[in-house]
VOPAVEX-790378 format. One record per residue (C-alpha): residue in one letter; x, y, z negated. Coordinates in steps of 0.1 Angstrom, whole numbers, padded with zeros to 4 digits, always signed. Layout:
# VOPAVEX-790378
aXYZ ...
***
This chain:
# VOPAVEX-790378
m+0884+0386-0208 h+0857+0360-0200 a+0822+0374-0201 e+0796+0355-0221 s+0770+0335-0201 l+0737+0351-0191 l+0719+0329-0217 e+0744+0337-0245 l+0741+0374-0237 l+0703+0373-0240 k+0703+0352-0271 s+0727+0376-0288 r+0707+0407-0279 f+0673+0392-0288 s+0687+0378-0320 t+0699+0412-0331 a+0665+0428-0323 i+0645+0401-0340 g+0668+0401-0370 d+0662+0438-0375 i+0624+0432-0374 l+0625+0403-0398 n+0653+0418-0420 q+0674+0387-0414 p+0710+0383-0402 a+0711+0378-0364 e+0730+0346-0367 r+0701+0330-0386 v+0675+0338-0359 d+0666+0315-0330 p+0655+0338-0303 v+0640+0309-0282 v+0655+0321-0249 r+0651+0297-0220 p+0655+0299-0182 s+0622+0307-0166 a+0605+0277-0149 e+0594+0299-0120 a+0610+0330-0104 r+0577+0350-0108 f+0582+0349-0145 g+0616+0365-0143 d+0650+0349-0148 y+0646+0340-0185 q+0619+0340-0211 c+0621+0348-0248 n+0594+0329-0266 a+0603+0338-0302 a+0571+0358-0308 m+0551+0326-0306 s+0570+0309-0333 l+0579+0338-0356 a+0546+0357-0356 r+0535+0343-0389 a+0568+0351-0406 a+0564+0387-0392 g+0528+0389-0405 c+0513+0399-0371 k+0499+0384-0339 p+0524+0370-0313 r+0517+0397-0288 e+0522+0425-0313 l+0555+0409-0324 a+0565+0406-0287 e+0559+0443-0282 r+0581+0451-0312 i+0608+0429-0299 v+0607+0445-0264 a+0608+0479-0281 g+0639+0470-0301 v+0660+0448-0277 r+0687+0466-0258 l+0689+0453-0222 e+0690+0485-0202 d+0725+0480-0189 v+0718+0444-0176 a+0681+0439-0170 e+0649+0455-0158 p+0625+0465-0185 p+0612+0432-0201 e+0575+0423-0194 i+0551+0406-0218 a+0529+0378-0204 g+0500+0360-0219 p+0499+0358-0257 g+0535+0369-0262 f+0560+0355-0237 i+0587+0380-0229 n+0600+0378-0193 v+0634+0391-0184 r+0648+0398-0149 f+0684+0408-0145 r+0693+0438-0124 d+0706+0428-0090 a+0736+0451-0094 y+0745+0434-0127 l+0743+0399-0111 a+0764+0410-0082 a+0790+0424-0105 r+0791+0392-0125 v+0795+0371-0094 a+0822+0395-0082 g+0840+0391-0115 i+0847+0354-0108 p+0883+0354-0097 a+0899+0335-0068 a+0907+0298-0075 g+0940+0293-0092 s+0959+0261-0098 l+0931+0250-0121 d+0898+0264-0109 r+0877+0271-0139 l+0853+0296-0122 d+0859+0320-0150 i+0844+0295-0175 p+0864+0298-0208 p+0873+0268-0229 r+0856+0265-0263 a+0866+0290-0290 r+0867+0261-0315 p+0876+0229-0298 q+0874+0196-0316 r+0889+0161-0312 v+0863+0138-0296 i+0863+0101-0292 v+0843+0087-0262 d+0839+0050-0265 y+0826+0036-0232 s+0826+0008-0206 s+0839-0019-0230 p+0837-0051-0208 n+0845-0086-0221 i+0877-0104-0212 a+0874-0132-0186 k+0841-0118-0172 q+0835-0100-0140 m+0822-0065-0143 h+0786-0066-0131 v+0758-0041-0124 g+0750-0039-0162 h+0784-0024-0168 i+0781+0006-0145 r+0759+0028-0167 s+0781+0029-0198 t+0812+0033-0176 i+0801+0062-0154 i+0779+0079-0181 g+0808+0079-0206 d+0832+0091-0179 v+0810+0122-0173 f+0810+0130-0211 a+0848+0127-0212 r+0852+0149-0182 v+0828+0176-0192 l+0840+0178-0228 a+0876+0179-0218 f+0869+0207-0192 l+0852+0227-0220 g+0883+0225-0241 d+0878+0196-0264 d+0907+0172-0271 v+0891+0141-0257 i+0904+0106-0264 r+0889+0079-0243 q+0885+0045-0259 n+0878+0012-0240 h+0867-0012-0268 v+0871-0044-0248 g+0859-0077-0261 d+0893-0095-0264 w+0890-0115-0296 g+0869-0139-0315 t+0851-0171-0305 q+0846-0161-0269 m+0884-0159-0265 g+0886-0194-0279 m+0864-0205-0250 v+0886-0186-0225 i+0917-0203-0239 l+0901-0237-0239 g+0890-0230-0203 i+0927-0222-0193 w+0937-0255-0210 h+0911-0273-0187 v+0928-0256-0157 f+0961-0269-0169 r+0946-0304-0174 l+0931-0305-0139 d+0962-0291-0123 a+0985-0315-0141 e+0963-0344-0130 e+0962-0331-0094 r+0925-0332-0093 v+0921-0298-0076 t+0942-0283-0048 d+0935-0246-0050 a+0915-0219-0069 a+0884-0223-0047 a+0882-0260-0053 l+0887-0254-0091 v+0859-0229-0092 r+0836-0253-0074 h+0846-0281-0098 f+0838-0260-0129 e+0805-0248-0114 d+0794-0284-0107 a+0806-0296-0141 a+0788-0268-0159 a+0756-0277-0140 a+0760-0314-0150 v+0759-0305-0187 g+0736-0275-0184 a+0700-0271-0197 n+0685-0285-0165 a+0705-0317-0166 e+0688-0350-0176 p+0696-0356-0213 g+0709-0391-0209 a+0731-0382-0180 r+0743-0351-0198 r+0753-0371-0229 t+0772-0396-0207 r+0790-0368-0190 l+0799-0351-0223 a+0812-0384-0237 a+0833-0390-0207 l+0847-0354-0209 a+0856-0359-0245 e+0875-0391-0237 e+0893-0373-0209 m+0903-0345-0232 s+0914-0369-0259 q+0937-0387-0235 a+0951-0355-0222 l+0958-0342-0257 s+0976-0374-0266 k+1000-0368-0237 e+1002-0331-0239 r+1021-0325-0271 s+1054-0327-0253 g+1054-0290-0245 r+1041-0293-0210 w+1012-0269-0218 g+1035-0241-0229 a+1058-0246-0199 w+1028-0247-0175 l+1015-0214-0190 g+1047-0197-0180 e+1044-0210-0144 f+1007-0202-0143 e+1014-0166-0154 a+1041-0162-0128 g+1017-0175-0100 r+1038-0206-0094 t+1011-0232-0099 r+0986-0245-0074 i+0959-0224-0092 a+0965-0187-0093 p+0955-0168-0125 t+0926-0149-0111 l+0895-0135-0128 d+0873-0159-0108 v+0893-0188-0122 l+0890-0176-0158 t+0853-0168-0155 s+0844-0202-0140 a+0865-0219-0167 y+0848-0199-0195 r+0813-0206-0181 f+0821-0243-0180 v+0833-0244-0217 n+0803-0223-0227 a+0779-0248-0210 v+0797-0277-0228 e+0795-0261-0262 d+0758-0250-0257 a+0747-0286-0248 p+0726-0300-0277 e+0746-0332-0277 s+0780-0315-0281 g+0777-0314-0319 g+0778-0352-0322 i+0806-0359-0296 g+0841-0355-0309 v+0875-0350-0292 a+0905-0368-0308 d+0937-0348-0314 p+0968-0365-0328 l+0974-0334-0350 r+0940-0337-0367 s+0928-0364-0391 r+0893-0365-0376 p+0878-0357-0342 v+0866-0321-0335 p+0831-0318-0321 l+0829-0304-0286 a+0806-0277-0299 r+0833-0265-0323 l+0865-0267-0302 s+0867-0230-0294 n+0864-0221-0331 h+0893-0244-0338 i+0913-0228-0311 v+0907-0193-0326 a+0917-0206-0360 e+0950-0220-0345 m+0956-0187-0327 l+0949-0166-0358 h+0963-0186-0387 a+0988-0211-0373 r+0999-0186-0347 h+1004-0213-0321 a+1025-0198-0293 e+1006-0216-0265 e+0972-0203-0276 l+0985-0167-0280 h+1003-0170-0246 a+0970-0181-0229 w+0952-0153-0246 r+0977-0128-0233 i+0973-0142-0197 a+0936-0139-0199 r+0937-0104-0212 e+0962-0092-0187 v+0944-0107-0157 s+0911-0093-0169 l+0923-0058-0176 r+0941-0057-0142 e+0909-0065-0124 t+0889-0041-0146 q+0914-0013-0138 h+0909-0020-0101 m+0872-0015-0106 y+0878+0018-0125 d+0900+0030-0097 r+0875+0021-0071 l+0847+0039-0090 g+0869+0069-0096 v+0866+0065-0134 l+0894+0081-0155 l+0899+0051-0179 r+0935+0039-0179 p+0953+0010-0194 e+0965+0032-0223 d+0928+0038-0232 v+0922+0001-0240 c+0918-0004-0277 g+0899-0036-0281 e+0888-0059-0308 s+0922-0075-0311 f+0938-0042-0321 y+0916-0041-0352 h+0920-0077-0363 d+0947-0071-0388 r+0926-0043-0403 l+0895-0064-0410 e+0905-0079-0443 g+0914-0045-0457 t+0882-0030-0443 v+0861-0056-0462 a+0882-0050-0494 e+0878-0013-0492 l+0840-0016-0487 r+0839-0039-0518 s+0858-0015-0540 r+0838+0016-0530 l+0803+0003-0525 t+0794-0010-0560 e+0761-0014-0577 r+0742+0018-0587 d+0719+0026-0616 a+0685+0023-0598 s+0668+0044-0626 r+0686+0075-0615 p+0681+0093-0582 a+0711+0093-0558 s+0725+0125-0543 a+0727+0109-0508 p+0721+0076-0491 y+0744+0049-0504 g+0755+0013-0499 v+0762-0017-0520 v+0783-0047-0511 r+0769-0081-0522 d+0777-0117-0516 d+0748-0137-0502 q+0752-0174-0499 g+0789-0170-0492 a+0784-0142-0467 v+0794-0106-0474 c+0767-0080-0468 v+0763-0042-0471 f+0728-0032-0483 l+0720+0004-0475 y+0696+0026-0495 d+0682+0062-0494 e+0682+0087-0523 t+0652+0070-0539 h+0668+0036-0538 q+0645+0024-0510 p+0661+0002-0483 l+0672+0022-0452 f+0667-0009-0431 k+0641-0037-0434 n+0633-0069-0415 p+0599-0076-0400 e+0588-0090-0434 g+0596-0058-0451 e+0627-0071-0469 p+0660-0053-0471 l+0680-0059-0440 p+0717-0058-0448 l+0747-0052-0425 l+0766-0085-0423 i+0804-0079-0424 r+0817-0115-0431 k+0800-0148-0424 s+0800-0176-0449 d+0827-0195-0430 g+0850-0164-0434 a+0846-0151-0398 f+0843-0114-0392 l+0816-0098-0371 y+0812-0070-0346 a+0801-0047-0375 t+0834-0054-0393 t+0854-0045-0362 d+0833-0014-0356 l+0838-0002-0392 a+0875-0007-0389 a+0875+0012-0357 v+0855+0042-0370 r+0878+0044-0400 y+0909+0044-0377 r+0894+0069-0353 i+0885+0094-0381 e+0914+0089-0405 e+0943+0082-0381 l+0932+0098-0348 g+0915+0128-0365 a+0883+0126-0345 r+0854+0149-0356 r+0829+0138-0329 l+0826+0101-0320 i+0804+0092-0290 y+0795+0056-0284 v+0779+0048-0250 t+0760+0015-0249 d+0726+0002-0239 a+0695+0008-0261 r+0694-0027-0273 q+0722-0019-0298 v+0703+0009-0316 q+0698-0010-0348 h+0734-0021-0350 f+0747+0015-0346 r+0723+0029-0371 q+0734+0004-0397 f+0771+0007-0392 f+0769+0045-0390 a+0751+0045-0423 a+0777+0022-0438 a+0805+0044-0425 r+0789+0074-0442 a+0781+0056-0474 v+0817+0045-0479 g+0830+0080-0472 w+0849+0075-0440 a+0825+0097-0420 c+0818+0128-0440 h+0792+0153-0430 e+0816+0173-0408 v+0820+0142-0386 s+0794+0136-0359 l+0786+0100-0351 e+0765+0097-0319 h+0751+0066-0302 v+0743+0074-0266 t+0718+0049-0253 f+0706+0042-0218 g+0680+0021-0200 s+0683-0008-0175 v+0689-0009-0138 m+0657-0023-0123 g+0651-0038-0089 e+0622-0025-0067 d+0601-0053-0083 r+0605-0034-0116 r+0626-0063-0131 p+0662-0062-0141 l+0683-0060-0109 k+0695-0095-0098 t+0706-0113-0067 r+0681-0133-0046 s+0691-0164-0065 g+0685-0147-0099 s+0721-0142-0109 t+0737-0110-0121 i+0751-0088-0093 r+0788-0082-0095 l+0799-0046-0094 s+0824-0053-0066 e+0796-0068-0045 l+0774-0038-0052 l+0801-0014-0040 d+0808-0035-0010 e+0771-0034+0000 a+0770+0004-0006 e+0800+0008+0018 e+0784-0013+0045 r+0751+0005+0043 v+0767+0039+0045 a+0788+0027+0074 a+0757+0017+0092 v+0741+0051+0086 i+0772+0068+0099 r+0772+0046+0131 e+0736+0054+0136 r+0742+0091+0133 q+0772+0088+0157 s+0750+0071+0183 a+0725+0099+0181 l+0752+0125+0185 e+0773+0106+0210 a+0769+0133+0237 t+0779+0162+0214 a+0805+0148+0190 p+0833+0122+0193 a+0830+0090+0174 l+0851+0086+0143 p+0880+0061+0144 e+0870+0029+0126 e+0896+0035+0098 e+0883+0070+0092 l+0848+0058+0092 r+0856+0031+0067 t+0873+0056+0044 l+0843+0079+0046 a+0819+0051+0040 r+0838+0039+0010 a+0838+0074-0006 i+0802+0081+0001 g+0791+0046-0009 v+0807+0049-0044 a+0792+0084-0047 a+0758+0072-0038 v+0758+0044-0064 k+0771+0067-0091 y+0748+0096-0084 a+0717+0074-0081 d+0723+0063-0117 l+0734+0097-0132 k+0706+0118-0118 n+0681+0099-0140 d+0674+0106-0176 r+0698+0081-0192 n+0672+0068-0216 s+0649+0057-0188 d+0651+0025-0168 y+0656+0034-0131 v+0647+0016-0099 f+0676+0008-0077 s+0667+0015-0040 w+0693+0013-0013 d+0671+0033+0012 k+0668+0062-0012 m+0704+0060-0023 v+0720+0065+0011 a+0694+0089+0025 l+0707+0121+0040 q+0678+0141+0026 g+0666+0146-0009 n+0683+0143-0043 t+0711+0119-0031 a+0749+0119-0031 p+0750+0120+0008 y+0729+0152+0008 l+0751+0169-0018 l+0783+0158-0001 y+0769+0172+0032 a+0761+0205+0014 y+0797+0208+0003 a+0811+0197+0037 r+0788+0223+0055 l+0802+0251+0032 r+0837+0240+0040 s+0829+0240+0077 i+0816+0276+0075 l+0847+0287+0057 r+0870+0270+0082 e+0852+0285+0111 a+0855+0320+0095 g+0893+0315+0096 a+0914+0342+0080 d+0883+0361+0068 a+0876+0333+0044 e+0911+0331+0030 p+0914+0340-0008 d+0935+0371+0000 a+0907+0384+0023 l+0877+0374+0001 y+0891+0385-0032 a+0917+0412-0022 s+0894+0442-0030 d+0889+0431-0066 a+0921+0449-0076 t+0913+0481-0058 p+0903+0512-0077 a+0868+0510-0061 a+0863+0475-0074 s+0876+0483-0108 a+0852+0512-0110 g+0823+0489-0104 a+0819+0487-0067 a+0812+0449-0064 p+0823+0432-0032 v+0791+0410-0034 r+0758+0423-0021 l+0725+0407-0030 d+0702+0423-0005 h+0680+0393+0002 s+0661+0372-0023 t+0680+0340-0013 e+0713+0357-0019 r+0701+0367-0054 a+0688+0333-0061 l+0721+0317-0051 a+0741+0342-0073 l+0719+0335-0103 r+0723+0297-0098 l+0761+0301-0096 l+0762+0320-0129 r+0741+0293-0146 f+0767+0266-0140 r+0783+0271-0174 e+0748+0268-0190 a+0743+0234-0174 l+0777+0223-0187 a+0768+0235-0222 v+0736+0214-0222 v+0754+0183-0210 a+0780+0187-0238 a+0755+0193-0265 d+0727+0169-0255 l+0749+0143-0236 s+0725+0144-0207 p+0744+0139-0173 h+0712+0143-0153 v+0711+0180-0163 l+0743+0185-0143 c+0729+0164-0114 t+0698+0186-0114 y+0719+0217-0113 v+0739+0204-0083 y+0708+0195-0064 d+0692+0229-0071 l+0723+0246-0060 s+0723+0227-0027 a+0686+0235-0022 d+0693+0272-0028 l+0721+0270-0002 t+0697+0256+0024 q+0673+0285+0018 f+0702+0309+0019 y+0714+0296+0053 e+0679+0299+0068 a+0675+0335+0058 c+0710+0349+0058 p+0734+0343+0087 v+0769+0341+0074 l+0793+0340+0104 k+0769+0362+0124 a+0760+0386+0097 p+0749+0421+0108 d+0780+0439+0096 a+0815+0432+0082 a+0806+0440+0046 t+0776+0416+0046 r+0796+0389+0063 r+0824+0392+0037 s+0799+0391+0008 r+0782+0360+0022 l+0815+0343+0028 r+0824+0350-0008 l+0791+0335-0020 c+0799+0304+0002 d+0833+0301-0012 l+0820+0304-0048 a+0793+0278-0040 a+0818+0254-0025 r+0841+0257-0056 t+0812+0253-0079 l+0799+0222-0060 r+0834+0207-0059 l+0839+0212-0096 a+0804+0200-0106 l+0809+0168-0084 e+0843+0163-0100 l+0828+0164-0135 l+0803+0138-0123 g+0832+0116-0112 i+0824+0122-0075 r+0850+0132-0050 a+0839+0160-0027 i+0845+0154+0010 e+0858+0181+0033 r+0843+0168+0065 i+0813+0146+0073 
***
């Protein structure tokens, strides 16, 4: 039988006492119990007297006295003390804490540290990462990816049925650009104008610069006209099926140009630069299958139309190649980061394409005009056509717009453009319907940056208005700030470009390797140097941990400053410090030998003395007590992370636990304890601390390291 957490125990008992005073059911009372900020105020505080004094018809201190007189804590705590105007301080009995710690069993095949799964689990969707196809993952992707991964890990550990969803951008106009980019690769390869992938990437970079915003307008127009002529000639020759045959060879890696993400990205950027050029709208490309030239600025839209409506095999084949190449590279980054997303978690925009028409039709049929003279029972929506576009207007119960533009006019959610194209909102509505009605989700968590707040508010409101998300379903948009350089500007390379995630991790590995070598030089006389391969493995693991922890330890809503020096420091709130804390514990337990084996540490739990209440843990020193209390609060930290979706709370817990361990070591020798019973007790505390650290780091997506 799992015991309730310390916080749950106090909440239950104070709720009962306060309910008796106010003549209310205990479950309707918020006892306002919190961990104390300082040890001198006890372990926990009950602040209910401050908020409920008026309801009780007395002063806060008088109510506090009545609460203290009525609450039953004799079996677990010292007599509560009242401080100031009515704060109630509670300190647990040392013997009770020792017994609770002693009640944590030895690690089994799945070490839960006696933390029970939820009594009422629910199915949860966590939508995170969601990169675009044919684009390298960069530093901007890391926050959604690792923050969402923590949520998925913690909620699954607590017993929820978690479904990870990677809503990749693999459809729409951007995919038309990617496919057109692959066609340019085919054209250049067929004309033997490039010899390898590196030459192709350079060609596309130079060509994009030649038509970019910094190019001289006259020269840019000349270059675009020449490109259109080259494309027209290539199209006139290409309808023999060579394009389709080449795609098969390209996919198999039998062309001069290998299908890599760098190739796709450079091709996409080139097409994007061409279509963004102001002159592209007036320069056409001739195609034998079309009666009139297609403007350069509209080519990708035409390719999407061919792929969707004409179902051209070549365009669909190119799309599949781009998708597979991109997802393969993305999965490599997930594996490197230690993120649990897998290929089967990918459910991108293309998955919902065939559902979009039905989504709009359902919205039309359900969201009809209301009688504005009568109050509504809840916020509602109305679908209207506006100059050929389809919009959802959302209103509150008094028929006032829920969303307005800067001019104060109703701001609708656009679900179909006047040209018939669907939008992100349409796809998101189709997705939320699928996730609720078909996957059975009752909590949906979307992890994106704060710039998308308006979009999520609108589409959540529409999902509720149409009835897909009833009040039992929780829709949560989890936002986060930006990664800033030390100049307080968005983190970039020296040249001003976005930093690739792979480059960031490479740099982290190199910096950690340098720190390890520096430490080895300082310890050369007392410790043998690590073999290079082992050093690299260690640097790789610590480097990834350093990058992830530096992000996760901050309140996710805040921008944070990226500092290499702070990130890889061996002291302070850093991953290297935490990993060292774990490795030190493991070193102590290894040195203890057989005395630290589970059979030795936990054997007495089954003895009559133990079952009668003789705990094998002793808390004679204040640092032992502080460590025990911290260990018992682990489940409370997890509960906060699950409820508030705040990963930094778990980071703070891990750092505080490591700091408690440092004070414990300084005051309480473990291997050289004064007697066998004390040694065994301290070894057990070390074992529990190591298990807690390992599990906490695992839930943060960080692999604990046995030796540093």
